[in-house]
N, C-alpha and C positions, 0 to 999 in steps of 0.2 A: 562567236560565230560557229565554232565547231559544235558547241552545245546545241544550238538551234538546229543545225543540220542533223545531228544525231537524233534529236527529238522528232523531227519531221520524218526521218527514215524509219524510226520505230512506229510512228503513227501509220505510215504508209504500209509497213509490213503487217501490222495487226489488221488494218482494214482489208487488205487482200486476203489474208488467211481466214477472216471471220465471215466472208461471203458464203451464203448458203449453197450447199451442193444442189445440183439439179435433182428434180424429182426421181425417186427410185421406183415409181409406179408406171407401168406401161398401159394399164387400163383400170379404171375404177367404176364399179357398177353397184348401184343401190336399187333394190326392188322392194316396193311396199305392197304387201298382199292385202287381200280382202278381209273383212270382218262381217259380223251379222249386223251391219248398219251402213253408214255412209262414209266409211274410211276411204281415203283416196287410194286408188290402185294404179300403180305406174312403175316403170323401170327407167332409170336414168343412168346413162353410160357416158363417161368422160374420158377423153384421151389426153395424152401429155401436151398436145398442141392446143389444149383448152376447148376443142370442139366437143359438143355434147349433143346427145340424142335423147329425147324424152318420148317414151312410148306411153302415152296417157290412155288408160282404159276407162276409168269412171271416177267421178267426184273430185276431179282436179281443179276445175274452174267454176264449179257451181256454187253460188253463194248460199242458197237455201235449198238443199237437195230434198227431193220427195221420193215416194215409192215409185212414181212414174219414171224416174231417172234410171231405175234398174233395167228397164226394157230398151233404153236408148243404145245405139251403137257406140263402139269405143270412140273416144274423143279424138284420137289421131296420133300421128307421129310429128314431132317438132324438133327443130335443130337450132342451135345457137353457138356462139363462142362465149365461154364463161369469162366474165370480167376478170381482169388481172388480180384485183384485190380479193375477189371471191375465190379464185383458184389458189392464190397464196394461202388464204385462210383454210381452205380445204386440206391442202398439203400439210399445213401446220397441225390441224386437228388429227389427221391420220398419223403423222409422226409422233404426236403426243400419246396416241393410243398404243404404240408398240404393237402394231397389227399382228405380226407373226406369232406373238406370244398369247394372243387372246384364245379363249375357248372356241371350239367349232360350233357349239350350240349353247343357247341361253333360253331361259323361260320355263315356266311351269305350265304344263298342258291340262291342269285340273279345271281351268276356266276355258269354256269353249267358244267364246265370241271375240277373242282378241286377234288383231292382225299380226302377221309374221313379217319381219323384215329380213332381207338377205343382203349382206355386204360381201361383194366379191372383188378381191383385189388381185391383179396380176402384176408381178414385179418384173423389173427389167432383167433380173437374173434368171427368168424363166419359171420361178416358183409362183405359187398362188395361195391365197388364203380365202376360204369361204366361211362366212359366219351366218348362222341362222338364229334369229332371235324372236321367239314367240312372245308377243306382248310388247316388244320394243323397249325392254327395260334391262338389258344386259348389265350395264354399269353406267355410271354417270357420264363418262367420256363418250361411250357409245351413244347414249341418248342425245348428247350434244351434236354428234355427227349426224344422227338421224334427223334431228331438227334442221340442221344445216341443209341437208338434201331436200327436205320438205319445203324449206323456204326458197330454194333455187327455182322451184316451179313458178314462183311469183315475182322474183326480183331480177330475172334475166329477160332479154328480148327474144322470145321464142318465135320462130317462123314455122308455120304449119307446112309440112311437105307431103303429107298423105292424110 
């Protein structure tokens, strides 16, 4: 009986200590810039309470863009609450990046038609990290984060507010 109680106590202790700490991020922002084509242009800002604002400029929701779309007005401002599983995945991706140790700039500017992405992270300790990536190819883990943000435009329930 003592053995069973000891094992249960150990399991309980490990399960309590292995729970993930709350997010260290106070604001997460991703901006996708324009290119000489139909690249989506938007800014997505996410707060720790999982609320998100999508500032959609162009080519975010158009299936088959054309030159005529360049003259259209911006698509609008949208809000949502990021799904729990998606928010947890985002935090995991950022934690795996070791954001504070990344370079501030990535990309080779010898090619003139690539989009630039900006990843801006504000930490709860008051520090921040800004990453500019011309061509969106900084490293494999960054590319995965960029794709995640790009996908959020289509896998959340956005409500247009402006």
